[in-house]
C-alpha positions in Angstrom: -147.4 -80.4 -127.5 -147.2 -76.8 -128.6 -148.9 -75.8 -131.8 -148.7 -72.6 -133.7 -151.6 -71.4 -135.8 -151.2 -71.0 -139.5 -151.1 -67.6 -141.2 -152.6 -67.0 -144.6 -152.6 -64.0 -147.0 -154.3 -63.9 -150.5 -153.8 -61.3 -153.2 -155.9 -61.4 -156.4 -154.6 -59.4 -159.4 -154.0 -59.1 -163.1 -150.3 -60.0 -163.6 -149.2 -56.8 -165.2 -145.8 -55.3 -164.6 -147.1 -52.5 -162.4 -149.0 -55.0 -160.3 -146.1 -57.3 -159.8 -144.2 -54.6 -157.9 -147.2 -54.0 -155.7 -147.6 -57.7 -154.9 -143.8 -57.9 -154.1 -144.3 -55.1 -151.6 -147.4 -56.7 -150.1 -145.6 -60.0 -149.6 -142.6 -58.2 -148.1 -144.9 -56.3 -145.6 -146.7 -59.5 -144.7 -143.5 -61.3 -144.0 -142.3 -58.4 -141.8 -145.5 -58.6 -139.9 -145.0 -62.3 -139.3 -141.4 -61.6 -138.2 -139.9 -63.5 -141.2 -137.6 -60.7 -142.4 -134.9 -63.3 -143.3 -137.2 -64.8 -146.0 -138.3 -61.5 -147.7 -135.6 -61.4 -150.4 -136.1 -65.0 -151.5 -139.9 -64.9 -151.3 -140.0 -61.6 -153.2 -137.8 -62.9 -155.9 -139.8 -66.1 -156.2 -143.2 -64.4 -156.4 -141.8 -61.9 -159.0 -140.6 -64.8 -161.2 -143.9 -66.6 -160.9 -146.0 -63.5 -161.7 -143.7 -62.6 -164.6 -144.4 -66.1 -166.0 -148.1 -65.5 -165.7 -147.7 -62.1 -167.4 -145.6 -63.6 -170.3 -147.3 -66.9 -170.8 -150.8 -67.3 -169.3 -153.8 -67.4 -171.6 -156.6 -66.4 -172.1 -156.1 -63.7 -169.4 -153.6 -62.6 -166.8 -155.9 -63.0 -163.8 -154.2 -64.9 -160.9 -154.1 -65.3 -157.2 -151.1 -65.2 -155.0 -151.2 -67.0 -151.7 -148.7 -67.0 -148.9 -149.1 -69.3 -146.0 -147.0 -69.9 -142.9 -147.8 -73.3 -141.4 -145.6 -74.5 -138.6 -142.0 -74.1 -139.9 -142.8 -73.7 -143.6 -143.7 -70.7 -145.7 -145.4 -71.6 -148.9 -146.0 -69.1 -151.8 -148.2 -70.1 -154.6 -149.6 -68.5 -157.7 -152.9 -69.8 -159.2 -153.7 -68.9 -162.8 -156.3 -69.9 -165.4 -154.0 -71.3 -168.0 -154.0 -75.2 -167.8 -150.6 -75.5 -169.7 -147.9 -76.6 -167.3 -144.7 -74.6 -167.3 -141.5 -76.0 -168.9 -138.2 -75.6 -167.1 -135.6 -74.3 -169.5 -132.3 -76.1 -169.7 -130.0 -73.5 -168.2 -127.0 -75.0 -169.8 -128.1 -73.8 -173.3 -129.0 -70.3 -172.2 -126.6 -67.4 -172.7 -125.3 -66.2 -169.3 -126.4 -62.6 -170.2 -129.9 -63.6 -171.2 -132.7 -61.7 -169.4 -135.3 -64.4 -169.7 -135.7 -68.2 -169.6 -134.4 -68.8 -166.1 -137.3 -67.9 -163.9 -138.2 -71.4 -162.7 -134.6 -72.3 -162.3 -134.1 -69.2 -160.1 -137.2 -70.2 -158.0 -135.7 -73.7 -157.6 -132.4 -72.2 -156.6 -133.8 -69.9 -153.9 -136.4 -72.3 -152.5 -136.3 -75.5 -150.5 -138.8 -77.1 -152.8 -141.2 -76.1 -155.6 -143.7 -77.6 -157.9 -146.7 -77.3 -160.1 -150.1 -79.0 -160.0 -153.4 -78.7 -162.0 -156.0 -76.5 -160.3 -159.5 -77.8 -160.7 -160.9 -78.1 -164.2 -158.7 -75.4 -165.7 -155.6 -73.6 -164.6 -152.7 -74.5 -162.4 -150.9 -73.7 -159.3 -147.1 -73.1 -159.2 -145.7 -73.0 -155.7 -142.4 -72.9 -153.7 -141.6 -73.3 -150.1 -139.0 -71.8 -147.7 -138.1 -73.0 -144.3 -139.2 -70.6 -141.6 -137.0 -70.0 -138.6 -138.7 -71.5 -135.5 -138.0 -68.4 -133.4 -139.8 -66.2 -136.0 -142.8 -68.6 -136.1 -143.1 -68.4 -132.3 -142.8 -64.6 -132.5 -145.7 -64.4 -134.9 -148.5 -62.3 -133.4 -151.1 -64.6 -131.8 -154.4 -64.5 -133.7 -157.2 -67.0 -134.2 -156.1 -69.9 -136.4 -156.5 -69.5 -140.2 -156.3 -65.7 -140.3 -157.0 -64.8 -143.9 -156.3 -61.5 -145.5 -157.6 -60.9 -149.0 -156.4 -57.9 -151.0 -157.8 -57.2 -154.4 -155.4 -55.2 -156.6 -157.5 -53.9 -159.4 -157.2 -50.2 -159.8 -154.1 -48.0 -159.3 -154.0 -45.8 -156.2 -154.9 -42.2 -156.7 -152.0 -39.8 -156.5 -151.7 -37.7 -153.4 -152.8 -34.5 -155.2 -156.0 -36.3 -156.4 -157.2 -37.4 -153.0 -159.3 -34.5 -151.9 -160.1 -30.9 -151.9 -157.6 -28.1 -151.2 -156.9 -27.4 -147.6 -154.7 -25.0 -145.7 -152.1 -27.5 -144.2 -150.8 -24.7 -142.0 -154.1 -24.9 -140.0 -154.2 -28.2 -138.2 -158.0 -28.2 -137.8 -158.3 -28.3 -141.6 -155.6 -30.8 -142.4 -157.1 -34.1 -143.3 -155.7 -37.4 -142.1 -154.2 -39.4 -145.0 -153.2 -43.0 -145.3 -150.8 -44.8 -147.6 -153.1 -47.8 -147.6 -155.4 -48.0 -150.7 -159.1 -48.6 -149.8 
């Protein structure tokens, strides 16, 4: 029997509009790393909808954790928040076709293979969805020790390029600092 190790990535954040875009990019980059490019659009749409729900509805705060896990042939994306109230799926038949809200969970259901919600401990909940992963992509996943976990805390916005450091003469290579697009 051939077994493939699972892959796991965790992002902790406040579900604010600016953070939602950052997490969407993190999820997309992680899926590219795992050679799951075919799942990026659906996973990014699903995580955006779930985080938007946390932003709009979660109480008392907007703190949440996004987890993506690739296990065998299944990608699961879940969002944990501290609000114990379970989401309600709106009846899409009664919603105006031009409405810009009220269809988030219906969209998650439409793009995913399965989805659900469960209580999380004493307070809070987990809303999740899963997507089938192409077997060829799972085999192409970089070989690492099982249960590789990446945790990214998104708390403060990245500094702008001009704020990074002192002035240097970029025409002189010995004085040009190395810069990275990665925060931290």
